[in-house]
Structure formats: structure tokens, C-alpha cells
C-alpha positions, 0 to 999 in steps of 0.5 A: 744673201744668207741670213743665219739665225743665232739664239739669244745666248749667242747674241749675249756672248757676242755683245760682251757676255751681257745678261738677258736683262741687258738685252731686254733693256737694249730692245726697249731703248729706241735710242740704241736701235738694237736689232729686233728678234725673230720668234720661232715658237717661244724662242728668240733668234737674231739675224747674225749680220744685224747683230754684227752691224749693230756692234760695229755701229756702237764701236764707231759711235764710241770712237766718234765720242772719244 
């Protein structure tokens, strides 16, 4: 299975053009279960499939709450 890595700015755009601080808060909130980044040097990358799955799970949870 291909595991494409995407940089932090792409993750922020995919998640609704949120700020870096918002991503930091999501990472530090265990209840949200936000995917953990992969570090290459000092740069953060995420597996694209994990971000897509997380967004879909958030959308599904919001539909169930409505």
C-alpha cells in the first residue's frame, strides 16, 4: 500500500485551512485521536491516508451528533 507523506501546510489546508496552533492543539488532545506526524529532520509529515480517514471520521461523528 502506498503511504504518501504530505507536509504540515498541506495537512492544515486539507483540514479547513486551520492554523499551525490548531494542529498542535489537536495533536495534544487525546480525545480527537489526530494522526501523529512522521519527523524527517525537523520537518513534520503525515501519511495522507491517515489524514483523509481522520477527516472522514470527524464528519461521520458530526453527522451522528446532529
